[in-house]
Structures are given as C-alpha cells and as structure tokens.
C-alpha positions as CSV (number, residue, x, y, z in Angstrom):
1,M,-121.6,-61.6,99.4
2,T,-125.4,-61.3,99.4
3,K,-127.2,-64.6,98.9
4,N,-129.7,-64.9,96.1
5,F,-132.7,-66.9,97.4
6,S,-134.7,-66.5,94.1
7,P,-135.6,-69.8,92.6
8,K,-133.0,-71.3,90.3
9,T,-133.1,-73.6,87.4
10,I,-131.7,-77.1,87.4
11,S,-129.3,-76.2,84.6
12,A,-127.9,-73.3,86.6
13,S,-126.4,-75.9,89.0
14,R,-125.0,-78.2,86.3
15,I,-121.3,-79.0,86.6
16,Q,-119.0,-81.2,84.7
17,L,-115.6,-82.5,85.9
18,A,-113.2,-84.6,83.9
19,Q,-110.0,-86.3,85.0
20,L,-107.6,-88.7,83.2
21,M,-107.1,-91.9,85.3
22,Q,-103.5,-92.6,86.1
23,P,-101.8,-95.6,87.6
24,E,-102.0,-94.1,91.1
25,H,-105.8,-94.2,90.8
26,A,-105.9,-97.9,90.1
27,N,-105.2,-101.4,91.5
28,N,-102.6,-103.8,90.1
29,H,-105.2,-105.1,87.6
30,G,-105.5,-101.6,86.0
31,N,-109.0,-100.9,87.4
32,V,-109.6,-97.6,89.0
33,H,-110.4,-97.9,92.8
34,G,-114.0,-97.4,93.6
35,G,-113.1,-95.1,96.5
36,W,-111.3,-92.7,94.0
37,I,-114.5,-92.5,91.9
38,M,-116.6,-92.0,95.1
39,K,-114.3,-89.0,96.0
40,L,-114.8,-87.5,92.5
41,V,-118.6,-88.1,92.7
42,D,-118.8,-86.3,96.1
43,E,-116.8,-83.4,94.7
44,A,-119.0,-83.0,91.7
45,G,-122.2,-83.3,93.7
46,A,-120.9,-80.7,96.3
47,L,-119.9,-78.3,93.5
48,A,-123.4,-78.5,92.0
49,C,-125.0,-77.8,95.4
50,M,-122.5,-74.9,96.1
51,R,-123.4,-73.4,92.8
52,H,-127.2,-73.7,93.6
53,S,-127.0,-72.5,97.2
54,Q,-124.1,-70.1,96.9
55,S,-122.8,-71.5,100.2
56,K,-120.6,-74.1,101.7
57,V,-122.2,-77.6,101.8
58,V,-121.6,-80.8,103.7
59,T,-122.4,-84.3,102.5
60,V,-125.3,-85.9,104.4
61,A,-126.0,-89.1,102.5
62,I,-125.1,-91.2,99.5
63,D,-128.1,-93.3,98.5
64,S,-126.1,-96.0,96.6
65,M,-123.4,-96.4,94.1
66,T,-123.3,-99.5,91.9
67,F,-120.4,-99.8,89.5
68,R,-121.8,-101.4,86.3
69,N,-118.6,-101.2,84.2
70,P,-115.0,-100.9,85.1
71,I,-112.9,-97.7,84.7
72,R,-109.4,-98.4,83.5
73,I,-106.1,-96.6,83.6
74,G,-106.0,-94.2,80.7
75,D,-109.8,-93.6,80.7
76,L,-111.0,-90.0,80.9
77,V,-113.6,-90.0,83.7
78,I,-116.4,-87.4,83.1
79,L,-118.8,-86.6,86.0
80,N,-122.0,-84.7,85.2
81,A,-123.8,-83.4,88.3
82,E,-126.9,-81.3,88.8
83,V,-129.2,-80.5,91.7
84,S,-132.3,-82.7,91.4
85,F,-134.2,-81.6,94.6
86,A,-134.0,-78.6,96.9
87,G,-135.7,-78.7,100.3
88,H,-135.4,-76.1,103.0
89,T,-131.7,-76.5,103.8
90,S,-130.9,-79.7,101.9
91,M,-130.3,-80.6,98.3
92,E,-130.0,-83.8,96.3
93,T,-127.7,-84.1,93.4
94,E,-127.7,-86.7,90.6
95,V,-124.2,-87.5,89.5
96,E,-123.5,-89.5,86.3
97,V,-120.1,-91.1,85.8
98,I,-118.9,-91.8,82.3
99,A,-115.6,-93.5,81.2
100,E,-114.3,-92.3,77.9
101,N,-111.5,-93.7,75.8
102,P,-109.8,-90.5,74.8
103,I,-108.3,-92.1,71.7
104,T,-111.5,-93.7,70.2
105,G,-114.1,-91.5,71.9
106,E,-116.0,-94.5,73.0
107,R,-118.1,-93.7,76.1
108,T,-119.5,-96.0,78.8
109,T,-121.8,-94.9,81.6
110,T,-120.3,-96.7,84.6
111,N,-122.6,-95.5,87.4
112,K,-125.0,-93.0,88.7
113,A,-125.3,-91.8,92.3
114,Y,-127.7,-89.6,94.3
115,L,-126.2,-87.6,97.1
116,V,-127.7,-85.3,99.7
117,Y,-126.0,-82.1,101.0
118,V,-126.9,-79.4,103.5
119,A,-126.1,-75.8,102.9
120,L,-124.1,-74.1,105.7
121,G,-124.1,-70.4,106.6
122,D,-121.0,-68.5,107.9
123,D,-121.9,-69.8,111.4
124,N,-121.7,-73.4,110.1
125,K,-125.3,-74.0,110.8
126,P,-127.8,-75.1,108.1
127,Q,-129.2,-72.3,106.0
128,P,-132.1,-72.1,103.6
129,V,-131.5,-72.8,99.9
130,P,-133.3,-71.4,96.8
131,H,-136.2,-73.4,95.4
132,L,-135.5,-75.4,92.3
133,L,-137.2,-74.8,88.9
134,A,-137.6,-77.5,86.2
135,E,-137.2,-76.3,82.6
136,T,-138.3,-79.5,80.8
137,E,-140.8,-82.3,81.3
138,I,-138.0,-84.7,82.0
139,Q,-136.6,-82.4,84.7
140,K,-140.1,-82.2,86.2
141,L,-140.2,-86.0,86.3
142,R,-136.7,-86.2,87.9
143,M,-137.7,-83.6,90.5
144,A,-140.8,-85.7,91.4
145,Q,-138.7,-88.8,91.7
146,A,-136.2,-86.9,93.8
147,K,-139.0,-85.7,96.1
148,E,-140.0,-89.4,96.6
149,R,-136.4,-90.4,97.4
150,Q,-136.3,-87.5,100.0
151,A,-139.5,-88.6,101.6
152,Y,-138.2,-92.2,101.8
153,R,-134.9,-90.9,103.4
154,I,-136.9,-89.0,106.0
155,A,-139.2,-91.9,106.8
156,K,-136.1,-94.2,107.4
157,K,-134.7,-91.9,110.1
C-alpha cells in the first residue's frame, strides 16, 4: 500500500467506538474499572492515529486521565477520538469518554484524555506522518493547545 503523505484534515482521523458495559467490566459496586476504560481510550486513540498515518502506531504517552463521573454496568460507553497534533513521526489524540444510559438517552462526559503515538513503518522504526489541517477556528485553537502540550512534553524529557 502506498502511503499518502498529503496533509489530512482532523475530521478525517475521527473515530467513534461504543461498547455496552457488562458485569465483567466492573467491580462489585457496579462501577466500571478505570483500567478497562483506559484500554478503550488507548484503542480509540490508536485507531484515530492509524487512520491519519495509514500505518501501525505505538503508544508513547498518556498525559492524564481523571475520572469525573462513574461509569456503571449497563451504560453504553462512547469514545470519540481525533488527531489533535501531528509532528514528524508522532501524533497526539484527544479522546472524550461519554457514558450513556441507553434507555433514557442521558449522557455524561466522564473524562477526556490526551495520548501520544508514534507511527511505525514496515521495519518497525518511526516513520513520517502527514501534516494536520484544521477546518474550523475551534480546531485551530485545539491544534495550538496541542502544540503547547507537545512542547511541554519535549521539555520534560
């Protein structure tokens, strides 16, 4: 497959995953394990980056993940992910997690996370990724904020 290194829009990377939370995902109080949500967040972020880079990716960093509201057995967990920054070989994704009561339709944003991935070529070495194009003023702002986060990560090394 020939890689397309033309700039790509943020919306082209957008992905949505949804999964019904079952008893095996939760503790004995009926709250879904944070580790299970972290796994889903990582999968959604990776898929957005794979869609953008058209390559395999590996997780490099998770900035933070704060659970503001519980997710319960029977909730539909919806994960919205999109690339928010593209460097030379790395990409940041923003992943929003929403818990929905599938009966009432009530939705609660439970957390948001920023993750960094690196694109890998067939030789499993980092490879360049396409530049990212913002389509709206909000996306331009988010890209600028992501660039600041990336600068902060690099400065911490």
